[in-house]
C-alpha positions in Angstrom: -71.2 68.0 -4.5 -68.6 65.6 -3.8 -67.3 65.2 -0.6 -63.4 65.9 -0.3 -62.2 64.3 2.9 -59.1 66.4 3.3 -60.7 69.8 2.3 -60.5 72.0 5.3 -64.3 73.1 6.4 -63.1 76.8 5.7 -62.0 76.0 2.2 -65.0 74.0 1.4 -67.3 77.1 2.7 -65.5 79.2 -0.1 -66.0 76.4 -3.0 -69.7 76.3 -1.6 -70.4 79.8 -1.8 -68.4 79.9 -5.2 -70.8 77.3 -6.8 -73.8 79.2 -5.4 -72.9 82.4 -7.1 -72.4 80.6 -10.1 -75.6 78.9 -10.1 -77.8 82.0 -9.0 -76.7 84.2 -11.2 -76.2 81.8 -14.5 -72.8 83.0 -15.1 -69.9 81.1 -16.4 -67.8 81.2 -13.2 -68.4 81.9 -9.5 -65.4 82.5 -7.0 -65.1 83.3 -3.4 -62.1 84.6 -1.1 -61.4 84.6 2.4 -59.2 87.5 3.9 -56.7 87.4 6.8 -60.0 87.9 9.4 -61.7 85.0 8.0 -64.5 87.2 6.1 -65.5 85.9 2.9 -66.3 87.6 -0.5 -68.0 85.8 -3.3 -68.8 87.0 -6.9 -69.6 85.8 -10.4 -68.3 86.9 -13.7 -68.9 90.5 -14.5 -69.7 91.0 -18.5 -70.6 94.6 -19.3 -70.2 96.2 -22.6 -67.5 98.4 -20.7 -66.2 96.0 -18.2 -65.3 92.6 -18.3 -64.2 90.8 -15.4 -63.7 87.1 -14.1 -65.4 85.8 -10.8 -62.0 85.6 -9.1 -60.9 88.9 -10.0 -64.2 90.4 -9.2 -64.1 88.9 -5.8 -60.4 90.0 -5.0 -61.7 93.4 -5.9 -64.7 93.3 -3.7 -62.2 92.2 -0.7 -59.8 95.1 -1.5 -62.7 97.3 -1.8 -63.9 96.3 2.0 -60.6 96.7 3.3 -59.2 93.3 3.3 -55.4 93.4 3.4 -54.5 89.9 2.9 -56.2 86.8 1.3 -56.2 83.3 3.1 -57.4 81.3 0.5 -59.2 81.7 -2.9 -61.9 79.2 -5.1 -63.1 79.3 -8.4 -66.0 77.1 -9.6 -65.6 76.9 -13.5 -65.6 74.5 -16.3 -62.1 75.6 -17.4 -59.3 73.4 -16.8 -57.6 75.5 -14.3 -57.4 79.4 -12.8 -56.3 81.7 -15.4 -52.6 83.7 -15.0 -54.9 86.8 -14.7 -56.7 85.3 -11.9 -53.6 83.7 -10.1 -51.9 87.2 -10.5 -55.0 89.1 -8.8 -55.0 86.5 -6.1 -50.9 86.9 -5.4 -51.2 90.7 -5.8 -53.5 90.3 -2.5 -52.6 87.3 -0.8 -48.9 86.6 -1.7 -47.9 83.7 -4.1 -48.2 81.1 -1.7 -52.0 81.8 -1.4 -54.1 78.4 -2.5 -56.6 78.8 -5.2 -58.8 76.1 -5.3 -60.1 75.2 -8.8 -63.2 73.3 -8.8 -65.8 71.9 -11.7 -69.5 72.9 -11.8 -70.7 70.2 -9.5 -68.4 71.8 -7.0 -65.4 68.8 -7.0 -62.1 70.5 -6.4 -59.9 69.6 -9.2 -56.8 70.8 -8.2 -55.2 73.3 -6.0 -52.7 75.8 -7.1 -50.6 78.5 -5.5 -51.2 82.3 -6.8 -47.5 82.3 -7.3 
């Protein structure tokens, strides 16, 4: 992973977790979110016949299911250019419009940071 000097260590952690899930599970995307207490939730793309979820929406669902009431930040590792509108909406629903979403390439390099709004 390319070192990003101005990336907060906690943000670097969620990017690393997202990248690890993607590589370990061999899925198109990996994602991680950090809740209001600092807990992290990492997930990969879900592609079942009856259920299709992006990695970021899966991570948000895991946070909600675990009792999180807010998000501090989210990260997605993907070959896509940016986070989809649906992914940003899921982050916004739990974290608010200003929640940062870090978008990194498969090598872990953060390409952009967008807000959920």
